MILO-830978 format. One line per 8 residues: their letters; for each residue z, x, y of N, C-alpha, C, O. Coordinates in steps of 0.2 Angstrom, whole numbers, plus 5000, padded with zeros to 4 digits. Layout:
<recs>
A	Z,X,Y,Z,X,Y,Z,X,Y,Z,X,Y ~ ...
</recs>
This chain:
<recs>
MLCGLIFF	5109,5050,5017,5111,5056,5021,5107,5062,5019,5105,5066,5024 ~ 5105,5063,5013,5101,5069,5011,5095,5068,5014,5092,5073,5016 ~ 5092,5062,5014,5085,5062,5017,5085,5063,5024,5080,5066,5027 ~ 5090,5061,5028,5091,5063,5035,5091,5071,5036,5089,5073,5041 ~ 5095,5074,5032,5096,5081,5032,5089,5085,5031,5087,5089,5034 ~ 5085,5082,5026,5079,5085,5024,5074,5084,5030,5070,5088,5032 ~ 5074,5078,5033,5070,5076,5039,5071,5080,5045,5067,5083,5048 ~ 5078,5082,5046,5080,5086,5052,5077,5093,5050,5075,5096,5055
FLIAPIVV	5078,5095,5044,5076,5102,5042,5068,5103,5043,5066,5108,5046 ~ 5064,5098,5042,5057,5098,5043,5055,5097,5050,5050,5100,5052 ~ 5059,5093,5054,5057,5092,5061,5060,5097,5066,5057,5097,5071 ~ 5065,5100,5065,5069,5104,5069,5064,5110,5072,5064,5111,5078 ~ 5060,5113,5068,5056,5118,5071,5051,5115,5076,5049,5118,5081 ~ 5048,5109,5075,5044,5106,5080,5047,5105,5086,5044,5106,5092 ~ 5053,5102,5086,5057,5100,5092,5058,5106,5096,5059,5106,5102 ~ 5059,5112,5093,5061,5118,5097,5054,5121,5099,5054,5124,5105
VIPLSFNA	5049,5121,5096,5043,5125,5098,5039,5121,5103,5036,5124,5108 ~ 5039,5115,5103,5035,5111,5108,5038,5112,5115,5034,5114,5120 ~ 5044,5112,5117,5046,5114,5124,5045,5121,5125,5043,5123,5131 ~ 5046,5126,5120,5044,5133,5121,5037,5134,5123,5035,5139,5126 ~ 5032,5130,5121,5025,5131,5122,5024,5130,5129,5018,5132,5132 ~ 5028,5127,5133,5027,5126,5140,5031,5131,5145,5031,5130,5151 ~ 5033,5137,5142,5037,5142,5145,5032,5146,5150,5026,5147,5148 ~ 5034,5147,5156,5030,5151,5161,5031,5158,5160,5027,5162,5163
EPYFTFTD	5036,5160,5156,5037,5168,5155,5032,5170,5150,5030,5167,5146 ~ 5031,5177,5150,5027,5180,5145,5030,5181,5138,5027,5183,5133 ~ 5036,5179,5137,5040,5179,5130,5042,5172,5128,5042,5168,5132 ~ 5043,5171,5122,5044,5165,5119,5051,5163,5118,5054,5164,5112 ~ 5055,5161,5123,5062,5160,5123,5063,5155,5129,5060,5154,5134 ~ 5069,5152,5128,5071,5147,5133,5074,5151,5139,5078,5156,5138 ~ 5072,5150,5145,5074,5154,5151,5079,5149,5155,5080,5143,5153 ~ 5082,5152,5160,5087,5148,5164,5083,5143,5167,5086,5137,5168
KMLSLDPE	5077,5144,5170,5074,5139,5174,5072,5133,5169,5072,5128,5171 ~ 5070,5135,5163,5068,5129,5158,5074,5125,5157,5074,5119,5157 ~ 5080,5128,5156,5086,5125,5154,5089,5121,5160,5092,5115,5158 ~ 5087,5123,5166,5090,5119,5172,5084,5114,5174,5085,5111,5179 ~ 5079,5113,5170,5073,5109,5171,5070,5110,5178,5067,5105,5181 ~ 5069,5116,5180,5066,5118,5186,5058,5118,5184,5056,5122,5180 ~ 5054,5115,5188,5047,5115,5187,5044,5122,5187,5039,5122,5184 ~ 5047,5126,5190,5044,5133,5190,5045,5137,5184,5041,5142,5182
GYSMRWYD	5049,5134,5179,5050,5137,5173,5045,5135,5168,5045,5137,5162 ~ 5041,5130,5169,5036,5127,5165,5029,5129,5167,5028,5129,5173 ~ 5025,5130,5162,5018,5131,5164,5013,5129,5158,5016,5128,5152 ~ 5007,5128,5159,5002,5127,5154,4998,5133,5152,4993,5132,5149 ~ 5001,5139,5153,4997,5145,5152,4995,5146,5145,4990,5149,5144 ~ 5000,5144,5140,4998,5146,5133,4992,5141,5131,4988,5143,5127 ~ 4992,5135,5134,4987,5130,5132,4980,5133,5135,4975,5132,5132 ~ 4981,5135,5141,4975,5138,5144,4972,5144,5140,4966,5144,5139
TLLTFGMT	4976,5148,5138,4974,5154,5134,4971,5152,5128,4966,5154,5126 ~ 4974,5147,5124,4971,5144,5118,4964,5141,5119,4960,5142,5115 ~ 4964,5137,5124,4957,5133,5125,4952,5138,5128,4946,5137,5127 ~ 4953,5143,5131,4948,5148,5134,4947,5154,5130,4943,5158,5132 ~ 4950,5155,5124,4949,5161,5120,4942,5161,5117,4940,5156,5114 ~ 4939,5166,5118,4932,5167,5116,4927,5166,5121,4921,5167,5120 ~ 4929,5163,5127,4924,5161,5132,4921,5167,5136,4925,5172,5136 ~ 4915,5167,5138,4912,5173,5141,4916,5174,5148,4917,5179,5151
NPDAPRGW	4917,5168,5152,4920,5168,5158,4925,5163,5159,4924,5158,5162 ~ 4931,5164,5156,4936,5159,5156,4940,5158,5163,4943,5153,5164 ~ 4939,5162,5168,4942,5162,5174,4937,5158,5179,4939,5158,5185 ~ 4931,5156,5177,4927,5153,5182,4930,5146,5184,4934,5143,5180 ~ 4928,5143,5190,4930,5137,5192,4928,5131,5187,4923,5132,5183 ~ 4933,5127,5186,4932,5122,5181,4926,5116,5183,4928,5111,5184 ~ 4920,5119,5182,4915,5114,5184,4910,5113,5177,4913,5115,5172 ~ 4904,5111,5178,4900,5110,5173,4898,5116,5169,4898,5116,5163
SWWVDAWQ	4897,5122,5172,4896,5128,5169,4902,5130,5164,4901,5133,5159 ~ 4908,5129,5167,4914,5131,5163,4914,5127,5156,4915,5130,5151 ~ 4912,5120,5157,4913,5116,5151,4907,5118,5146,4908,5118,5140 ~ 4901,5120,5148,4896,5122,5144,4898,5129,5141,4897,5129,5135 ~ 4901,5133,5144,4903,5139,5141,4908,5138,5136,4908,5141,5131 ~ 4913,5133,5137,4918,5132,5132,4915,5129,5126,4917,5130,5121 ~ 4910,5124,5127,4907,5121,5121,4903,5126,5117,4903,5125,5111 ~ 4900,5131,5120,4896,5136,5116,4900,5142,5114,4898,5144,5108
NAKWVNAA	4906,5144,5117,4909,5150,5115,4916,5150,5113,4919,5154,5110 ~ 4920,5145,5115,4927,5144,5114,4928,5144,5106,4925,5140,5103 ~ 4933,5148,5104,4934,5149,5097,4936,5142,5094,4934,5140,5088 ~ 4941,5138,5097,4943,5132,5094,4938,5127,5094,4938,5123,5089 ~ 4933,5127,5098,4927,5122,5098,4923,5124,5092,4921,5119,5089 ~ 4922,5130,5091,4918,5132,5085,4921,5130,5079,4918,5128,5074 ~ 4928,5131,5079,4931,5129,5073,4931,5122,5072,4930,5119,5066 ~ 4932,5118,5077,4932,5110,5076,4925,5108,5074,4924,5104,5070
KSSIIIGV	4920,5111,5077,4913,5109,5075,4912,5111,5067,4909,5107,5064 ~ 4914,5117,5065,4913,5118,5058,4917,5113,5054,4915,5111,5049 ~ 4923,5112,5056,4927,5107,5052,4924,5100,5051,4924,5097,5046 ~ 4921,5098,5057,4918,5091,5057,4911,5091,5052,4910,5087,5049 ~ 4907,5097,5053,4901,5097,5049,4903,5098,5041,4900,5094,5037 ~ 4908,5102,5040,4910,5102,5033,4913,5096,5030,4912,5094,5025 ~ 4917,5092,5034,4920,5086,5033,4915,5081,5031,4915,5077,5026 ~ 4910,5080,5035,4904,5075,5034,4901,5076,5028,4900,5072,5024
FSTIVATV	4899,5083,5027,4895,5084,5021,4899,5084,5015,4896,5081,5010 ~ 4905,5086,5015,4909,5085,5009,4911,5078,5007,4911,5076,5001 ~ 4911,5073,5012,4912,5066,5011,4906,5063,5008,4907,5059,5003 ~ 4900,5065,5010,4894,5063,5007,4893,5065,5000,4892,5061,4996 ~ 4894,5071,4999,4894,5074,4992,4899,5070,4987,4897,5068,4982 ~ 4905,5070,4990,4911,5067,4986,4909,5059,4984,4910,5057,4979 ~ 4906,5056,4989,4905,5049,4988,4899,5048,4983,4900,5044,4979 ~ 4894,5052,4983,4888,5052,4979,4891,5054,4972,4889,5050,4967
LGTLAALG	4894,5059,4971,4896,5061,4964,4901,5056,4961,4901,5055,4955 ~ 4906,5054,4966,4911,5049,4963,4908,5043,4961,4910,5040,4956 ~ 4903,5040,4965,4899,5034,4963,4895,5035,4956,4895,5031,4952 ~ 4892,5041,4955,4888,5042,4949,4893,5043,4943,4891,5040,4938 ~ 4899,5046,4944,4904,5047,4939,4906,5040,4937,4907,5038,4931 ~ 4908,5036,4942,4911,5029,4940,4905,5025,4937,4907,5021,4932 ~ 4899,5025,4939,4894,5021,4935,4893,5024,4928,4892,5020,4923 ~ 4893,5030,4927,4892,5033,4920,4898,5032,4916,4897,5030,4910
LSRPEMPF	4904,5033,4919,4910,5032,4915,4912,5024,4913,4916,5023,4909 ~ 4909,5020,4917,4910,5013,4916,4906,5010,4909,4907,5005,4907 ~ 4901,5014,4907,4898,5012,4901,4901,5015,4895,4903,5021,4894 ~ 4903,5010,4890,4907,5013,4884,4903,5017,4879,4906,5021,4876 ~ 4896,5017,4880,4892,5021,4875,4891,5028,4878,4888,5032,4874 ~ 4894,5030,4883,4893,5037,4886,4897,5042,4882,4902,5041,4880 ~ 4893,5047,4880,4896,5052,4875,4902,5056,4879,4901,5058,4885 ~ 4907,5058,4876,4912,5062,4879,4916,5059,4884,4918,5062,4889
RRIIMAVL	4916,5052,4884,4918,5048,4890,4926,5050,4891,4928,5051,4897 ~ 4930,5050,4885,4937,5051,4886,4939,5058,4889,4943,5059,4893 ~ 4935,5063,4886,4936,5070,4889,4935,5070,4896,4938,5073,4900 ~ 4929,5067,4898,4927,5068,4905,4932,5064,4910,4934,5067,4915 ~ 4934,5058,4907,4939,5055,4911,4946,5059,4912,4949,5059,4917 ~ 4948,5062,4906,4954,5066,4906,4953,5072,4911,4958,5073,4915 ~ 4948,5075,4911,4946,5081,4916,4946,5078,4923,4949,5081,4928 ~ 4943,5072,4924,4943,5070,4931,4950,5067,4934,4951,5068,4940
ISPMIVPI	4954,5065,4929,4960,5062,4931,4966,5067,4932,4971,5066,4935 ~ 4965,5073,4928,4970,5078,4928,4973,5081,4934,4979,5082,4935 ~ 4969,5082,4939,4971,5084,4946,4976,5079,4949,4980,5082,4953 ~ 4976,5073,4947,4981,5068,4950,4987,5068,4946,4992,5066,4948 ~ 4987,5069,4939,4992,5069,4935,4996,5075,4934,5002,5075,4934 ~ 4993,5081,4934,4996,5087,4932,5002,5089,4937,5007,5091,4935 ~ 5001,5088,4944,5006,5090,4949,5012,5086,4948,5018,5088,4948 ~ 5012,5079,4946,5017,5075,4944,5021,5077,4938,5027,5078,4938
IITATGMF	5017,5079,4933,5021,5082,4927,5024,5088,4928,5030,5089,4926 ~ 5021,5093,4932,5024,5099,4934,5031,5098,4938,5036,5101,4937 ~ 5030,5094,4943,5036,5092,4947,5042,5089,4943,5048,5091,4943 ~ 5040,5085,4938,5045,5081,4934,5048,5086,4929,5054,5086,4928 ~ 5044,5091,4927,5047,5096,4922,5052,5101,4926,5057,5102,4923 ~ 5050,5103,4932,5054,5107,4936,5060,5104,4938,5065,5107,4938 ~ 5060,5098,4940,5066,5094,4941,5071,5093,4935,5077,5094,4936 ~ 5068,5092,4929,5072,5091,4923,5075,5098,4922,5082,5098,4921
FSTRTPAR	5072,5104,4922,5075,5110,4920,5080,5112,4926,5084,5116,4924 ~ 5079,5111,4932,5083,5113,4937,5090,5109,4937,5095,5111,4940 ~ 5090,5103,4934,5096,5099,4934,5100,5100,4927,5105,5097,4927 ~ 5097,5104,4923,5101,5104,4916,5104,5111,4915,5101,5116,4918 ~ 5110,5111,4912,5113,5117,4910,5110,5119,4903,5108,5115,4900 ~ 5111,5125,4901,5109,5127,4894,5112,5123,4889,5108,5121,4884 ~ 5118,5121,4890,5121,5117,4884,5118,5110,4884,5118,5108,4879 ~ 5116,5107,4890,5113,5101,4890,5106,5101,4887,5104,5096,4885
LWAGSGWS	5103,5107,4888,5096,5107,4886,5096,5107,4878,5091,5104,4875 ~ 5101,5110,4875,5101,5111,4868,5105,5105,4864,5105,5104,4858 ~ 5108,5100,4868,5111,5095,4866,5107,5090,4861,5101,5088,4864 ~ 5109,5089,4856,5105,5085,4851,5100,5088,4847,5096,5085,4843 ~ 5100,5095,4848,5095,5099,4844,5098,5101,4837,5094,5103,4833 ~ 5105,5100,4836,5108,5102,4830,5111,5109,4829,5115,5110,4825 ~ 5110,5113,4834,5113,5119,4835,5115,5121,4842,5112,5118,4846 ~ 5119,5125,4843,5122,5127,4849,5120,5134,4851,5122,5139,4847
PPAASWRG	5117,5136,4856,5116,5143,4858,5123,5146,4860,5128,5143,4861 ~ 5123,5153,4860,5129,5157,4862,5132,5155,4869,5138,5155,4869 ~ 5128,5153,4873,5130,5152,4880,5131,5144,4881,5131,5142,4887 ~ 5133,5141,4876,5133,5133,4876,5139,5131,4881,5139,5126,4884 ~ 5144,5135,4881,5150,5133,4885,5149,5135,4893,5153,5133,4897 ~ 5144,5139,4894,5142,5141,4901,5140,5135,4905,5135,5132,4903 ~ 5142,5134,4911,5140,5128,4915,5137,5131,4922,5140,5135,4925 ~ 5131,5130,4923,5128,5132,4929,5120,5131,4929,5118,5128,4923
PIWA	5117,5132,4934,5109,5130,4934,5106,5135,4929,5108,5141,4928 ~ 5100,5133,4927,5097,5137,4922,5094,5143,4924,5093,5148,4921 ~ 5093,5143,4931,5090,5149,4934,5095,5155,4935,5093,5160,4937 ~ 5101,5153,4935,5106,5158,4937,5107,5163,4932,5112,5168,4932
</recs>
């Protein structure tokens, strides 16, 4: 049940925003035409604005010159090109460095082997430890935190979350 509520909480904004993105009006709200499923209430204007942003002549007829202009000047195309270039080069660098590290760390005679392995593995382990620690402290009351320590803090009878 809780998983279903969390799923709904995460998906609900998407379910609302996607139909609103087809709105023909200049404001971002459900109109009577949209709610009655009138085709005049829907438009692709927001997508057209997004795709043509940054072009020198976005109102030109959609021919070969329009596509050339979009490829050279549209902001989203330039962002996609940059992402692809950075992704390819970072993949190559990560593969080379990871292979070299694996080859070096597989040899038992490598100096500082344990320290280097700990540093390389820590980004995978630290978030789990922080999450587990946060979950532990968020579900404990002060009295339960001190249980078994041999003494009782002044607020030992107080029951509530630790952050309250």
